[in-house]
C-alpha positions in Angstrom: 94.7 68.0 96.0 96.5 71.2 96.9 99.3 69.3 98.6 99.7 67.0 95.6 99.8 69.9 93.2 102.4 71.7 95.4 104.6 68.6 95.5 104.4 68.3 91.7 105.4 72.0 91.2 108.4 71.5 93.5 109.5 68.4 91.7 109.2 70.2 88.3 111.2 73.1 89.6 113.9 70.7 90.9 114.1 69.0 87.5 114.6 72.3 85.7 117.2 73.3 88.3 119.1 70.1 88.0 119.0 70.3 84.2 120.3 73.8 84.4 123.2 72.7 86.6 124.0 69.8 84.1 124.1 72.3 81.3 126.2 74.8 83.2 128.7 72.1 84.4 128.5 70.1 81.2 127.5 66.9 83.1 126.3 63.7 81.5 123.9 61.5 83.5 125.9 58.3 83.5 129.3 59.5 84.8 127.7 62.0 87.2 125.3 59.5 88.7 128.1 56.9 89.1 130.5 59.4 90.7 127.7 60.1 93.3 127.2 56.4 93.9 123.8 56.3 92.2 122.4 54.4 89.3 121.9 56.1 86.0 118.3 54.9 85.9 117.4 56.6 89.2 118.6 60.0 87.9 117.1 59.6 84.5 113.7 58.5 86.0 113.6 61.7 88.2 114.6 64.0 85.3 112.0 62.4 83.0 109.2 62.6 85.6 108.9 58.8 86.1 109.7 59.2 89.7 108.3 62.1 91.7 111.0 63.0 94.1 114.7 62.8 94.9 115.9 62.3 98.4 117.9 65.0 100.2 120.8 62.5 100.7 121.0 61.7 97.0 120.6 65.4 96.0 123.5 66.2 98.3 125.7 63.6 96.7 124.9 64.9 93.2 125.5 68.5 94.4 128.9 67.6 95.9 130.0 65.9 92.6 128.7 68.9 90.6 130.5 71.3 92.9 127.4 73.4 93.6 125.3 74.0 96.8 122.4 71.7 97.2 120.1 74.8 97.2 121.3 75.7 93.7 120.9 72.1 92.5 117.3 71.7 93.7 116.0 75.3 93.5 118.0 77.1 90.9 120.3 80.2 91.2 117.5 82.2 92.7 117.5 79.8 95.7 121.3 79.8 96.0 119.8 82.9 97.4 121.6 86.1 98.1 120.9 87.5 101.6 117.7 89.4 102.2 118.2 93.1 102.0 116.1 94.0 105.1 112.5 94.2 106.4 109.5 96.4 106.1 107.8 97.8 109.2 104.6 99.7 110.1 104.1 102.6 107.7 105.8 100.7 104.8 109.2 101.9 105.9 112.3 100.0 104.8 114.9 99.0 107.3 118.1 97.6 105.9 119.5 94.6 107.7 121.3 91.8 105.7 120.2 88.3 106.7 120.0 84.8 105.3 116.7 83.3 104.4 115.3 80.4 106.4 114.5 77.1 104.8 110.8 78.0 104.9 111.5 81.3 103.1 113.5 79.4 100.5 110.5 77.2 99.9 108.3 80.3 99.6 110.5 81.7 96.9 110.7 78.5 94.9 108.2 79.7 92.3 109.4 83.3 92.3 111.1 84.8 89.2 113.4 87.7 89.7 116.7 89.2 88.4 120.1 89.1 89.9 119.7 92.8 90.7 116.4 92.3 92.7 116.1 92.8 96.4 114.0 90.8 98.8 112.5 92.1 102.1 110.5 90.5 104.9 107.4 92.1 106.3 107.7 92.6 110.1 105.0 94.6 111.8 103.9 95.4 115.4 101.4 94.1 116.1 101.5 91.4 113.4 99.5 92.4 110.3 97.8 90.3 107.7 101.0 90.7 105.6 103.2 89.3 108.4 105.6 86.6 107.2 105.2 87.6 103.5 108.3 88.4 101.3 108.4 91.2 98.9 110.6 91.2 95.8 111.6 94.4 94.1 113.3 94.8 90.7 116.7 96.4 90.4 116.9 100.2 91.1 116.6 102.8 88.4 118.0 106.4 88.9 116.1 108.2 86.1 113.0 108.0 83.9 110.8 107.3 87.0 107.7 108.1 84.9 107.7 104.5 83.6 106.5 103.4 87.1 103.7 106.0 87.4 100.6 104.4 89.1 102.6 101.4 90.3 103.8 100.1 93.6 107.4 100.9 94.1 110.2 101.1 96.6 111.6 104.6 96.5 114.5 106.4 98.2 113.4 110.0 98.9 116.3 112.4 98.3 118.0 112.9 101.6 115.4 110.9 103.4 114.0 107.4 104.0 113.2 104.4 101.8 109.4 103.8 101.5 107.0 101.5 99.7 104.4 103.6 98.0 102.2 104.2 94.9 104.0 106.6 92.6 102.4 109.6 90.8 103.6 112.7 89.1 103.9 115.8 91.3 102.7 119.2 90.3 106.3 120.4 90.0 108.7 119.2 87.2 110.8 116.3 88.2 109.0 115.7 91.5 106.6 113.0 92.5 103.7 112.3 94.8 103.9 109.2 97.0 100.6 107.6 98.1 100.0 105.0 100.7 98.1 101.9 99.7 97.4 100.1 103.0 100.4 97.8 103.1 101.5 97.0 106.6 98.9 99.4 108.0 100.3 102.3 106.0 97.6 105.0 106.0 100.0 108.0 106.0 99.0 111.2 104.2 100.1 111.8 100.6 103.7 113.0 100.3 103.7 115.7 97.6 106.4 116.9 95.3 109.3 114.9 96.6 112.6 114.3 94.8 113.7 110.7 94.4 117.2 109.3 94.4 116.1 106.0 92.9 113.1 103.8 92.4 112.5 100.0 92.2 109.3 98.3 91.0 107.5 95.9 93.3 107.7 92.7 91.3 106.0 90.1 93.6 104.6 89.6 97.1 105.1 86.0 98.2 102.7 84.9 100.9 103.5 82.1 103.4 102.5 78.7 102.1 
């Protein structure tokens, strides 16, 4: 049942993505289908849910005629995915290294919701941890009013220092913050007290391997 439900969710996401492309490109089903060498009925059946899937070959034809990548056609703009921003290692330390997502990672992100300003990181630990293979999505950075994220998991840039994933709390000094580990990637480091932050980004979602 899990497999059937997963397939249904993917098909529903693909339908929404195709409809978004049609709206964006102002496409009508009949001329678009015919230009791709497909029948109008085949496209309409998929969009209405009467058929459960669309082949990669037909999706590529439709994408070519619409002038968009197949990833955007089937998975939405989030899946026309910008490169990953880096990876997170032992101690919840950020390492920036731009790279493209694999096909499996694109599938993992299929149900994720995030803004254009978001950043995505892989978890990469030695030895592999229980989080290995997961993806972490952070919202766009803010450079002031950090108090809005008190008590939440965040990615922070310590002033003049490294980027870390921590729990954020107010420090005892005005304008400074305490950073607490919460066990991610084996991070059991001691509390960092009264540090200044350059920026902060809220942890929006952890996407586990399917």
